[in-house]
Short mmCIF file of the C-alpha atoms (twelve columns), coordinates in Angstrom:
data_MODEL
# 
_entry.id   MODEL 
# 
loop_
_atom_site.group_PDB 
_atom_site.id 
_atom_site.type_symbol 
_atom_site.label_atom_id 
_atom_site.label_alt_id 
_atom_site.label_comp_id 
_atom_site.label_asym_id 
_atom_site.label_seq_id 
_atom_site.Cartn_x 
_atom_site.Cartn_y 
_atom_site.Cartn_z 
_atom_site.pdbx_PDB_model_num 
ATOM 1  C CA . MET A 1  5.719   -8.188  -19.695 1 
ATOM 2  C CA . GLY A 2  8.697   -10.183 -18.510 1 
ATOM 3  C CA . GLY A 3  10.404  -6.820  -16.342 1 
ATOM 4  C CA . SER A 4  12.257  -7.210  -13.650 1 
ATOM 5  C CA . TRP A 5  9.336   -7.491  -11.195 1 
ATOM 6  C CA . ALA A 6  8.453   -10.828 -13.058 1 
ATOM 7  C CA . LYS A 7  12.131  -12.023 -12.860 1 
ATOM 8  C CA . MET A 8  12.250  -11.730 -8.963  1 
ATOM 9  C CA . GLY A 9  11.604  -14.309 -6.316  1 
ATOM 10 C CA . PRO A 10 8.636   -14.040 -4.285  1 
ATOM 11 C CA . THR A 11 10.846  -13.243 -1.091  1 
ATOM 12 C CA . VAL A 12 12.173  -10.207 -2.929  1 
ATOM 13 C CA . ARG A 13 8.733   -9.089  -3.917  1 
ATOM 14 C CA . SER A 14 7.488   -9.689  -0.453  1 
ATOM 15 C CA . LYS A 15 10.049  -7.555  1.227   1 
ATOM 16 C CA . LEU A 16 9.334   -4.687  -1.300  1 
ATOM 17 C CA . LEU A 17 5.403   -4.802  -0.834  1 
ATOM 18 C CA . HIS A 18 6.092   -4.693  2.968   1 
ATOM 19 C CA . ARG A 19 8.423   -1.847  2.569   1 
ATOM 20 C CA . TYR A 20 5.742   -0.323  0.381   1 
ATOM 21 C CA . ALA A 21 3.247   -0.789  2.895   1 
ATOM 22 C CA . ASP A 22 5.487   0.560   5.910   1 
ATOM 23 C CA . LEU A 23 6.041   3.724   3.753   1 
ATOM 24 C CA . ILE A 24 2.287   4.323   3.498   1 
ATOM 25 C CA . HIS A 25 1.486   3.552   7.122   1 
ATOM 26 C CA . GLU A 26 4.285   5.992   8.139   1 
ATOM 27 C CA . ASN A 27 3.173   8.739   5.905   1 
ATOM 28 C CA . ARG A 28 -1.011  7.969   6.422   1 
ATOM 29 C CA . GLN A 29 -1.848  11.338  7.606   1 
ATOM 30 C CA . GLU A 30 -0.146  13.157  4.714   1 
ATOM 31 C CA . LEU A 31 -1.581  10.707  2.113   1 
ATOM 32 C CA . ALA A 32 -4.953  10.828  3.979   1 
ATOM 33 C CA . GLU A 33 -4.974  14.730  3.333   1 
ATOM 34 C CA . LEU A 34 -3.671  14.721  -0.109  1 
ATOM 35 C CA . GLU A 35 -6.117  12.221  -1.094  1 
ATOM 36 C CA . THR A 36 -8.967  13.803  0.417   1 
ATOM 37 C CA . ARG A 37 -8.151  17.176  -1.037  1 
ATOM 38 C CA . ASN A 38 -7.655  15.066  -4.485  1 
ATOM 39 C CA . ASN A 39 -11.285 14.223  -4.498  1 
ATOM 40 C CA . GLY A 40 -12.503 17.961  -3.593  1 
ATOM 41 C CA . LYS A 41 -13.745 16.743  -0.130  1 
ATOM 42 C CA . ALA A 42 -13.004 18.233  3.644   1 
ATOM 43 C CA . ILE A 43 -10.184 16.609  5.234   1 
ATOM 44 C CA . SER A 44 -12.965 15.437  7.736   1 
ATOM 45 C CA . PHE A 45 -14.222 13.170  5.248   1 
ATOM 46 C CA . GLY A 46 -11.134 11.103  4.613   1 
ATOM 47 C CA . ILE A 47 -10.788 7.639   4.483   1 
ATOM 48 C CA . PRO A 48 -8.506  6.466   7.550   1 
ATOM 49 C CA . ALA A 49 -5.228  5.766   5.855   1 
ATOM 50 C CA . PRO A 50 -3.874  3.000   8.731   1 
ATOM 51 C CA . LEU A 51 -6.562  1.120   7.516   1 
ATOM 52 C CA . ARG A 52 -5.753  0.884   4.101   1 
ATOM 53 C CA . SER A 53 -2.022  0.568   4.459   1 
ATOM 54 C CA . GLU A 54 -3.072  -2.817  6.929   1 
ATOM 55 C CA . GLU A 55 -5.329  -3.722  3.999   1 
ATOM 56 C CA . ARG A 56 -2.562  -3.657  1.283   1 
ATOM 57 C CA . ARG A 57 -0.273  -5.495  3.865   1 
ATOM 58 C CA . VAL A 58 -2.714  -8.649  4.335   1 
ATOM 59 C CA . GLY A 59 -3.928  -8.550  0.648   1 
ATOM 60 C CA . LYS A 60 -0.144  -8.773  -0.527  1 
ATOM 61 C CA . GLU A 61 0.331   -11.611 2.032   1 
ATOM 62 C CA . CYS A 62 -2.469  -13.383 0.702   1 
ATOM 63 C CA . ARG A 63 -1.396  -13.335 -2.784  1 
ATOM 64 C CA . SER A 64 1.876   -14.386 -2.000  1 
ATOM 65 C CA . ARG A 65 0.767   -17.282 -0.468  1 
ATOM 66 C CA . TRP A 66 -1.301  -18.548 -3.513  1 
ATOM 67 C CA . SER A 67 1.283   -17.573 -6.279  1 
# 
């Protein structure tokens, strides 16, 4: 374990995680379609990706405050 992620400070990790969440949000429609197809379901049954990207952002905020 001791890779580059572990050596980063919390501010740098937070910026990277926010960028990750931004990319998910920007590409939410395509990601929702791909994930839905991957699960073998119709597109109309896809989980709304905006919710997932915001959940990731909120979860990361909480975790960064506890570490």
